[in-house]
C-alpha positions as CSV (number, residue, x, y, z in Angstrom):
1,M,-19.0,-167.0,-98.5
2,S,-19.3,-170.1,-100.7
3,S,-18.1,-169.7,-104.2
4,N,-21.3,-171.2,-105.6
5,Q,-23.7,-169.0,-103.5
6,P,-24.9,-166.0,-105.5
7,P,-24.1,-162.6,-104.1
8,G,-26.9,-161.0,-102.1
9,Y,-29.4,-159.2,-104.3
10,G,-29.0,-155.5,-104.2
11,Y,-25.8,-155.5,-102.0
12,P,-22.3,-155.1,-103.3
13,Q,-20.1,-158.1,-103.2
14,G,-17.7,-158.4,-100.4
15,G,-17.9,-157.1,-96.9
16,S,-18.6,-159.0,-93.7
17,G,-21.7,-161.2,-93.7
18,G,-23.0,-159.7,-97.0
19,Q,-23.8,-156.4,-95.3
20,D,-23.2,-153.0,-96.8
21,P,-19.8,-152.1,-95.6
22,Y,-20.7,-148.4,-95.5
23,G,-23.7,-149.0,-93.2
24,Q,-26.0,-147.3,-95.7
25,N,-29.2,-148.4,-97.4
26,P,-28.4,-149.2,-101.0
27,Y,-31.6,-147.6,-102.2
28,G,-30.7,-144.2,-100.8
29,Q,-33.8,-144.0,-98.6
30,Q,-33.8,-143.5,-94.8
31,P,-36.0,-145.9,-92.9
32,H,-39.3,-144.5,-91.8
33,P,-39.5,-143.6,-88.1
34,Q,-41.1,-146.2,-85.9
35,G,-44.9,-146.0,-85.9
36,Q,-45.1,-143.7,-89.0
37,N,-46.4,-145.0,-92.2
38,P,-46.8,-142.7,-95.2
39,Y,-49.8,-144.7,-96.3
40,D,-51.5,-143.9,-93.0
41,Q,-51.0,-140.2,-93.5
42,Q,-52.1,-140.1,-97.1
43,P,-54.7,-142.8,-97.6
44,F,-55.9,-143.8,-101.0
45,P,-58.8,-141.6,-102.1
46,Q,-62.1,-143.3,-101.7
47,Q,-64.2,-143.7,-104.8
48,Q,-67.1,-141.2,-104.8
49,Q,-70.5,-142.5,-105.1
50,P,-72.7,-141.1,-107.9
51,Y,-75.1,-138.4,-106.8
52,A,-78.6,-139.7,-106.3
53,Y,-81.2,-137.2,-107.2
54,P,-83.9,-136.9,-104.5
55,Q,-87.3,-138.3,-105.4
56,Q,-89.9,-135.6,-105.6
57,A,-93.3,-136.3,-104.2
58,P,-96.2,-135.4,-106.5
59,G,-97.7,-132.1,-105.7
60,Y,-99.7,-129.3,-107.4
61,G,-100.6,-129.8,-111.0
62,Q,-100.2,-133.6,-110.9
63,M,-102.9,-136.2,-110.9
64,P,-102.4,-138.3,-107.8
65,T,-104.5,-141.2,-106.8
66,D,-105.5,-139.5,-103.6
67,P,-105.0,-135.7,-104.0
68,A,-105.4,-135.1,-100.3
69,L,-102.2,-137.1,-99.6
70,A,-100.0,-136.1,-102.5
71,G,-97.9,-133.1,-101.5
72,M,-100.6,-130.5,-101.5
73,P,-102.6,-129.4,-98.4
74,P,-105.9,-131.3,-97.8
75,L,-108.7,-130.2,-100.0
76,A,-111.4,-128.0,-98.4
77,G,-114.5,-129.8,-97.3
78,S,-117.9,-129.0,-98.8
79,G,-119.2,-127.8,-95.5
80,Q,-116.3,-125.3,-95.2
81,R,-116.9,-124.0,-98.7
82,F,-120.6,-123.6,-98.1
83,V,-120.2,-121.7,-94.8
84,A,-117.5,-119.5,-96.4
85,R,-119.9,-118.5,-99.2
86,L,-122.7,-118.0,-96.7
87,I,-120.6,-115.5,-94.8
88,D,-119.5,-113.6,-97.9
89,G,-123.1,-113.7,-99.2
90,G,-124.4,-112.4,-95.9
91,I,-122.0,-109.4,-96.1
92,F,-123.5,-108.4,-99.5
93,L,-127.0,-109.1,-98.4
94,V,-126.5,-106.5,-95.6
95,V,-125.1,-104.1,-98.3
96,L,-128.2,-104.7,-100.4
97,I,-130.6,-103.9,-97.6
98,V,-128.6,-100.8,-96.6
99,L,-128.7,-99.5,-100.2
100,M,-132.4,-100.2,-100.5
101,A,-133.1,-98.4,-97.2
102,A,-130.9,-95.4,-98.2
103,T,-132.7,-95.0,-101.5
104,S,-136.2,-95.9,-100.2
105,T,-136.4,-98.7,-102.7
106,S,-138.8,-101.5,-102.1
107,F,-138.8,-105.0,-103.6
108,T,-141.9,-104.1,-105.6
109,D,-140.0,-101.3,-107.3
110,T,-138.6,-103.6,-110.0
111,G,-136.5,-101.1,-111.9
112,A,-134.8,-99.5,-108.9
113,F,-134.4,-102.9,-107.2
114,L,-132.7,-104.4,-110.3
115,G,-130.3,-101.5,-110.5
116,I,-129.3,-101.9,-106.9
117,E,-129.0,-105.7,-107.3
118,L,-126.7,-105.3,-110.3
119,L,-124.6,-102.8,-108.3
120,V,-124.3,-105.3,-105.5
121,F,-123.3,-108.1,-107.9
122,A,-120.6,-105.8,-109.4
123,G,-119.3,-105.0,-105.9
124,A,-119.2,-108.7,-105.0
125,F,-117.2,-109.4,-108.2
126,V,-114.7,-106.7,-107.4
127,Y,-114.5,-107.8,-103.8
128,E,-113.8,-111.5,-104.7
129,G,-111.3,-110.6,-107.4
130,L,-109.3,-108.3,-105.2
131,M,-109.3,-110.6,-102.2
132,L,-108.4,-113.8,-104.0
133,Q,-105.8,-112.2,-106.3
134,S,-103.4,-111.4,-103.4
135,T,-104.1,-113.9,-100.6
136,G,-106.5,-116.5,-102.0
137,Q,-109.0,-115.7,-99.2
138,T,-112.1,-113.8,-98.8
139,I,-113.4,-112.9,-95.4
140,G,-115.6,-116.1,-95.4
141,K,-112.6,-118.2,-96.4
142,K,-110.4,-116.7,-93.7
143,V,-113.0,-117.5,-91.1
144,M,-113.3,-121.1,-92.3
145,K,-109.5,-121.4,-92.7
146,I,-109.5,-122.4,-96.4
147,R,-108.0,-120.7,-99.4
148,V,-107.9,-120.7,-103.2
149,A,-104.6,-121.7,-104.8
150,K,-103.3,-122.2,-108.3
151,L,-103.4,-125.9,-109.2
152,A,-100.0,-125.6,-110.8
153,D,-98.0,-124.6,-107.8
154,G,-100.2,-123.7,-104.9
155,S,-99.6,-119.9,-105.0
156,P,-102.4,-117.3,-104.8
157,P,-104.4,-117.1,-108.0
158,G,-103.1,-113.7,-109.1
159,G,-104.8,-112.4,-112.3
160,A,-106.7,-115.7,-112.7
161,A,-108.8,-114.6,-109.7
162,W,-110.7,-112.2,-111.9
163,G,-111.8,-114.9,-114.3
164,R,-112.8,-117.1,-111.4
165,A,-114.8,-114.3,-109.8
166,A,-116.5,-113.5,-113.2
167,V,-117.7,-117.1,-113.7
168,Y,-119.0,-117.3,-110.2
169,S,-120.7,-113.9,-110.1
170,F,-122.2,-113.7,-113.6
171,V,-123.2,-117.2,-114.6
172,G,-126.4,-116.7,-112.7
173,V,-127.5,-113.7,-114.9
174,V,-127.9,-115.9,-118.0
175,P,-131.6,-115.4,-119.0
176,C,-134.1,-118.2,-118.1
177,V,-131.4,-120.7,-117.0
178,G,-129.2,-118.6,-114.8
179,F,-130.4,-120.0,-111.5
180,I,-129.9,-123.6,-112.7
181,L,-126.4,-122.8,-114.1
182,S,-125.4,-121.1,-110.8
183,L,-126.7,-124.0,-108.8
184,L,-124.8,-126.5,-111.0
185,N,-121.7,-124.4,-110.7
186,V,-121.5,-124.4,-106.9
187,L,-122.6,-128.1,-106.6
188,W,-120.2,-129.4,-109.2
189,H,-117.3,-130.0,-106.7
190,L,-119.4,-132.6,-105.0
191,W,-118.8,-135.2,-107.7
192,D,-115.7,-133.7,-109.5
193,K,-112.5,-135.8,-109.2
194,P,-109.8,-135.6,-108.1
195,Y,-109.7,-131.9,-107.2
196,R,-113.3,-131.2,-106.3
197,Q,-113.5,-128.1,-108.6
198,C,-116.5,-126.0,-109.4
199,W,-116.8,-124.5,-112.9
200,H,-115.1,-121.3,-111.7
201,D,-112.2,-123.3,-110.4
202,K,-111.8,-125.1,-113.7
203,A,-112.0,-121.8,-115.6
204,A,-109.2,-120.3,-113.5
205,K,-107.2,-123.6,-112.9
206,T,-107.5,-123.2,-109.2
207,V,-108.3,-125.5,-106.3
208,V,-109.7,-124.8,-102.8
209,V,-107.5,-126.2,-100.0
210,Q,-107.0,-126.0,-96.2
211,A,-105.2,-122.8,-95.2
C-alpha cells in the first residue's frame, strides 16, 4: 500500500489488500440472507387518511325542494287520500244505519238522530286515534297503501294521533260554519307546500306518505 494513500475507512490498518484479517464484518452485523430485506418484511406504516363523515340525505323534518325525492317515501296522492276517507266513512255510515234501525230512529226524529250521530262521531274519533297511534293506518289507508307518519322521523304518530283525529272529527261541529271548516280542512292539502298537509296534519305534525 502506498504511504500516501489513506487507510480504508472502517477497516484496521494492515492486512492483505486492505481486508479485515479476521474475515469479520467490522460493524458486528451479519449480512442478510440473500433475497431477504428487513424493509420488505416491516414496511413503513402508511399515513392514515382522515375519516370522511358520510353525507346524509335530507329526510323527514327538513324542507327539501322536492319532498317526494328527499329521503322520505313519496307523498300520498289526493285520490288515494280521498278513497281512504271514503272507505272509513262508509264503515261508520253502515254503523249509523244499523244503530238507527236497532233503535227505530228515523231522520225526522231530530233529538234521537242527533244523539246517534254524536255517538258515531265519537266512535270514529276513537277508531282513528287508536289505529293511527300504533300503525299510522286506518282500514281505508291500508287498502290504499298509504300511512300517516311523523314529519320529524317517519315513525307512527303515537300520542299525536289523538290530536290529529280530534281536529278532523270535531272541526265540523262548530256552529254555523262547521261544514265550511271541515271542507277547507280536507281540501287544504291540495295547495299546501311542500308536504301537502291538511289542518289535522299540521296540528299533529304529521304527513301522509306511501306505505
